[in-house]
C-alpha positions in Angstrom: 34.5 229.3 221.0 37.7 230.3 222.8 38.5 229.8 226.5 38.0 232.4 229.1 40.8 232.5 231.7 41.6 234.9 234.5 44.1 235.8 237.2 42.9 237.8 240.2 45.3 239.3 242.7 44.3 240.9 246.0 46.9 242.1 248.5 46.0 243.7 251.9 49.5 243.6 253.3 48.2 242.6 256.8 50.3 243.6 259.8 52.3 246.2 257.9 52.2 250.0 258.0 50.7 249.9 254.5 47.8 247.6 255.4 44.7 247.8 253.2 41.2 246.4 253.9 39.3 246.0 250.7 41.5 244.1 248.3 40.4 240.5 249.3 36.8 241.5 248.9 37.5 243.0 245.5 38.8 239.8 244.1 36.2 237.6 245.8 33.4 239.7 244.2 35.2 239.7 240.8 35.6 236.0 240.9 31.9 235.5 241.5 31.1 237.9 238.7 33.4 236.1 236.2 31.7 232.8 236.9 28.1 233.9 237.3 27.9 236.7 234.7 30.7 236.1 232.2 30.6 232.3 232.1 34.2 231.5 233.2 34.8 228.0 234.5 35.8 228.0 238.1 39.0 226.1 237.3 40.0 228.8 234.8 39.9 231.6 237.4 43.1 231.7 239.6 43.3 233.8 242.7 46.5 235.0 244.4 45.8 236.6 247.7 47.6 237.2 251.1 44.3 236.3 252.9 45.5 232.7 253.5 49.2 232.4 254.6 49.2 228.7 253.8 48.3 229.3 250.1 50.8 230.5 247.4 51.4 234.2 248.1 51.1 237.1 245.7 54.8 237.6 245.4 56.4 239.3 242.5 57.7 236.0 241.1 54.4 234.2 241.6 52.3 237.0 239.9 54.8 237.2 237.1 54.8 233.5 236.5 51.0 233.3 236.6 50.7 236.1 234.1 53.3 234.5 231.8 51.3 231.3 231.9 48.0 233.1 231.3 49.4 234.7 228.2 51.7 231.8 227.1 48.8 229.3 227.0 46.5 231.7 225.0 45.1 230.9 221.6 43.2 233.0 219.0 39.7 233.5 220.2 40.6 233.3 223.9 39.5 236.0 226.5 42.1 236.8 229.2 41.5 238.9 232.3 43.7 240.2 235.0 42.4 242.1 238.0 44.7 243.7 240.5 43.7 245.2 243.8 46.5 246.5 246.0 49.1 249.2 246.3 50.7 251.1 243.4 53.8 253.2 243.5 56.1 255.2 241.1 59.8 254.9 240.8 61.7 258.0 239.7 64.5 257.7 237.2 67.8 256.3 238.6 70.2 256.1 235.6 71.7 259.5 236.3 71.1 260.5 232.7 69.8 264.1 232.3 67.2 263.0 229.7 65.8 260.2 231.8 63.1 262.2 233.6 60.0 260.0 233.8 58.6 257.5 236.3 58.0 253.8 236.3 54.5 253.0 237.4 54.4 249.8 239.3 52.2 247.4 241.2 53.5 246.3 244.6 53.5 242.5 245.3 53.5 241.4 249.0 57.3 240.9 249.0 57.9 244.3 247.4 59.3 242.7 244.2 57.8 245.4 241.9 56.2 244.7 238.6 56.6 247.7 236.2 54.5 249.2 233.5 57.1 248.1 231.0 56.6 244.5 232.1 52.9 244.8 231.4 53.5 246.3 228.0 55.8 243.5 227.0 53.3 241.0 228.3 50.5 242.4 226.2 52.8 242.4 223.2 53.0 238.6 223.5 49.2 238.1 223.4 48.4 236.3 220.2 46.3 238.0 217.5 42.6 237.3 217.9 42.9 237.1 221.7 41.8 239.9 224.0 43.6 240.6 227.3 41.7 243.0 229.7 43.4 244.4 232.7 41.7 246.1 235.6 44.1 247.8 238.1 42.4 249.2 241.2 45.6 250.8 242.5 47.2 254.2 242.8 49.0 255.7 239.8 47.4 253.0 237.6 46.8 255.4 234.7 50.3 254.7 233.5 50.4 250.9 234.2 50.2 249.8 230.6 53.3 251.6 229.6 52.5 254.5 227.3 49.4 252.8 225.8 47.0 254.9 223.8 44.8 256.9 226.1 41.1 256.8 225.2 39.6 258.2 228.4 41.9 260.2 230.8 44.7 262.7 230.8 47.6 260.7 232.2 49.7 261.0 229.0 49.6 264.8 229.2 50.5 264.7 232.9 53.4 262.4 232.3 54.8 264.9 229.8 54.4 267.7 232.3 56.0 265.6 235.1 59.0 264.8 232.8 59.6 268.5 232.1 59.4 269.3 235.8 61.8 266.6 236.9 64.5 267.6 234.4 65.9 270.2 236.8 68.3 267.8 238.6 70.7 269.0 241.4 73.5 268.7 238.9 71.8 271.1 236.5 72.6 274.0 238.9 69.3 274.9 240.5 68.3 271.6 242.1 64.7 272.7 242.2 63.4 269.6 240.5 65.0 267.3 243.1 63.7 269.4 245.9 60.2 269.2 244.5 60.6 265.4 244.3 61.6 265.3 248.0 58.6 267.5 249.0 56.3 265.3 247.0 57.7 262.2 248.8 56.9 263.8 252.2 53.4 264.9 251.0 52.6 261.4 249.8 53.7 259.9 253.2 51.1 262.1 255.0 48.4 261.7 252.5 48.6 257.9 252.5 47.4 258.2 256.0 44.5 260.4 255.0 46.2 263.7 256.1 45.7 266.1 253.1 48.2 268.8 252.3 47.1 271.2 249.6 49.3 271.5 246.5 50.5 274.9 245.5 49.3 276.0 242.1 52.4 278.1 241.6 55.1 275.5 242.5 56.8 272.8 240.5 55.3 269.7 242.1 54.8 266.4 240.5 51.1 266.5 240.1 51.0 269.0 237.3 47.9 270.3 235.6 45.0 272.6 236.5 43.5 270.2 239.0 46.6 269.2 240.9 44.8 269.9 244.2 42.4 267.1 243.2 45.2 264.5 242.9 44.0 262.5 246.0 40.8 260.6 246.4 38.6 262.4 248.9 35.3 260.6 249.4 32.5 262.1 251.4 30.1 260.6 253.9 30.5 258.2 256.8 33.1 255.3 256.9 36.8 255.0 256.7 38.9 255.7 253.6 42.6 255.2 252.9 44.3 255.5 249.5 46.2 252.8 247.7 49.3 254.8 247.2 52.5 253.4 248.6 54.7 256.5 249.1 58.3 255.9 248.1 59.5 256.6 251.6 57.2 253.9 253.0 58.1 251.5 250.2 61.8 251.9 251.1 61.1 251.3 254.8 59.1 248.1 253.9 61.9 247.0 251.5 64.4 247.4 254.3 62.2 245.3 256.6 61.8 242.6 254.0 65.5 242.4 253.0 67.3 243.4 256.3 69.3 246.0 254.3 69.6 249.5 255.6 71.5 251.1 252.7 68.5 251.7 250.4 67.6 255.1 249.1 66.5 256.8 245.9 69.3 256.0 243.5 69.7 252.4 244.5 66.2 251.1 244.7 66.3 249.2 241.4 69.8 247.8 242.2 68.5 246.6 245.6 65.5 244.9 243.9 67.9 243.1 241.6 70.3 242.3 244.4 67.5 240.7 246.5 65.4 239.0 243.8 67.9 238.3 241.1 66.4 236.4 238.2 62.9 236.8 239.8 63.2 240.6 239.5 61.3 242.6 236.9 62.8 242.2 233.4 63.1 246.0 233.2 65.1 245.9 236.5 67.4 243.4 234.9 67.8 245.5 231.8 68.6 248.5 234.0 71.3 246.6 235.8 72.9 245.4 232.6 73.0 249.0 231.2 74.4 250.4 234.5 77.0 247.7 234.8 78.1 248.5 231.3 78.3 252.2 232.1 80.3 251.5 235.3 82.8 249.3 233.5 83.2 251.9 230.7 83.9 254.6 233.4 86.3 252.4 235.2 88.3 251.8 232.0 88.4 255.5 231.4 86.4 255.6 228.2 85.2 259.1 227.3 81.7 259.8 228.4 81.3 256.3 229.9 80.9 257.3 233.5 77.5 257.5 235.2 76.6 261.1 235.9 74.7 263.0 238.6 73.8 262.5 242.2 71.7 259.4 241.5 74.4 257.9 239.4 77.0 258.3 242.2 74.9 256.1 244.4 74.8 253.5 241.6 78.5 253.6 241.2 79.1 253.0 244.9 76.7 250.1 244.8 78.3 248.5 241.8 81.8 249.0 243.0 81.0 247.3 246.3 79.4 244.3 244.5 82.3 243.8 242.1 84.9 244.2 244.8 83.1 241.4 246.7 83.7 239.0 243.7 80.0 238.8 243.1 80.1 238.9 239.3 78.1 235.7 239.3 75.2 237.6 240.8 75.0 239.8 237.7 74.3 236.8 235.3 70.5 237.3 235.2 71.1 240.9 234.1 73.8 240.1 231.6 71.5 237.5 230.0 68.7 240.1 229.5 68.5 241.4 226.0 68.8 245.2 225.7 68.7 247.0 222.3 69.3 250.6 223.5 69.8 252.6 226.7 66.3 254.1 226.2 64.7 250.8 227.1 65.7 251.3 230.8 64.5 254.9 230.9 61.4 255.6 233.0 58.7 256.4 230.4 58.5 255.8 226.6 56.6 257.0 223.6 52.9 256.3 223.2 51.7 253.1 221.4 48.3 251.4 221.0 48.2 247.8 222.2 46.5 245.6 219.6 45.3 242.9 222.0 45.2 244.7 225.4 42.8 246.9 227.3 43.7 248.6 230.6 41.0 250.1 232.9 42.7 252.0 235.6 41.3 253.1 238.9 42.7 256.6 238.5 45.1 258.8 236.5 48.8 258.4 236.8 49.1 261.3 239.3 46.1 260.2 241.4 45.4 257.8 244.2 42.7 255.1 244.3 40.6 254.8 247.4 40.4 251.8 249.8 37.0 252.3 251.6 35.3 250.8 254.6 31.6 251.4 255.2 30.2 252.0 258.7 28.9 248.4 258.5 32.5 247.2 258.2 32.4 246.2 254.5 35.7 247.1 252.7 36.4 247.5 249.0 38.3 249.5 246.4 36.3 252.4 245.0 36.8 251.3 241.3 36.1 247.6 242.0 32.9 248.5 243.9 31.8 250.8 241.0 32.4 248.0 238.5 30.3 245.5 240.4 27.5 248.0 241.0 27.4 248.9 237.2 27.4 245.2 236.2 24.7 244.3 238.6 22.5 247.2 237.4 22.9 246.3 233.7 22.5 242.7 232.5 23.2 243.3 228.8 26.4 244.3 227.1 28.6 246.9 228.8 31.3 248.3 226.6 34.7 249.3 227.9 33.9 253.0 227.3 30.4 252.6 229.0 32.0 251.0 232.0 34.7 253.7 232.5 32.3 256.6 231.9 29.7 255.3 234.3 32.4 254.5 236.9 33.7 258.1 236.6 30.2 259.5 237.1 29.5 257.2 240.0 32.7 257.9 241.8 32.2 261.7 241.3 28.7 261.5 242.9 30.2 259.5 245.8 32.7 262.3 246.4 35.8 260.7 245.1 38.2 262.7 243.0 39.9 259.7 241.3 39.1 259.4 237.6 39.3 255.9 236.1 40.9 255.7 232.6 40.7 253.6 229.5 43.8 252.6 227.5 43.5 250.6 224.4 43.5 250.7 220.6 40.5 252.4 218.8 39.1 249.0 217.9 38.5 248.0 221.6 36.8 251.2 222.9 33.3 250.0 222.1 33.8 246.2 222.6 32.1 244.4 225.5 34.0 244.6 228.8 36.0 241.3 229.2 34.1 239.3 226.6 
């Protein structure tokens, strides 16, 4: 019989403008469930939370190391589980290439050192055969978190394609409408993260494409308080400025700032991005045909790289230069669909939706998906399959007035297997 091991991460961001309430409770309840229902040993369930400042914090580096250890120690027959409750965000493309039009879905550690969908994809690819790794992400935009995995329940893949087409109209293409839409969406998200809802136009080119784009934000009914777990890009940039003390951060230099601040502890995809951009910059400087970085976003990148190199900080680029990159496509936001052999993602919502952080009138806080999972598990003591869990959660959240739609991403073989183990 294989081992059962888990990592649970709950981040409330206390004292910040992005503070949540229910994430600590989510991981506490999940920990209890793993031990009492699923037979996990207490020593094999690790929790990273910002509830106790004296304990190791859920920073990007700490989460990444804990995940690497979870997967690195796995053997055939093991069951691995990762539960994340906290903010999610989406980074627009920053290479300046016209065909780089997608988004990177990310989870947001307490220090803003983002972990990307590509990071999770590469992590799952390292899971040994015969071992199952289940991920539950109760965060916004989580439908795209396991980068381009096969979608069994949900419509994030279709939405991603729509968003990519919409974002192709860059300012340097003549019209600039795509970039204006992106700016409008950033403003909209800033309002809606505070519970102020602004209807989407069905006739515009926003980034929440599809027939139910008005439904993109979780809207529960009844008493109590609800905030969503989306971290708008504008708020993320403000918090990153506070964390780093740097004021020159904007769309176009976010990934470079993350690399500049976190270096070798930054996301592998961020390091790949830096390696590619540095190569393009050097080609442009040497006058090679087509080597320059193009577009408005690329211009910001060039200024950043020029300043770094003129400051004799080539040493700082070592973590990027040591990162293996096979093609420029690897740093693009969004890739082709694939089916993870050993991984399952259950998302709190679709990639263009937000997940709710709710507080009852009695003062009990939780994530809408996390609460639904615990309710379903407590009502049914026998086997609950991944498909059963997601369909029941969708039904339950809809009855409670939420518009968020949980999704299931996995290979065909894992649709009907038992949740977790």
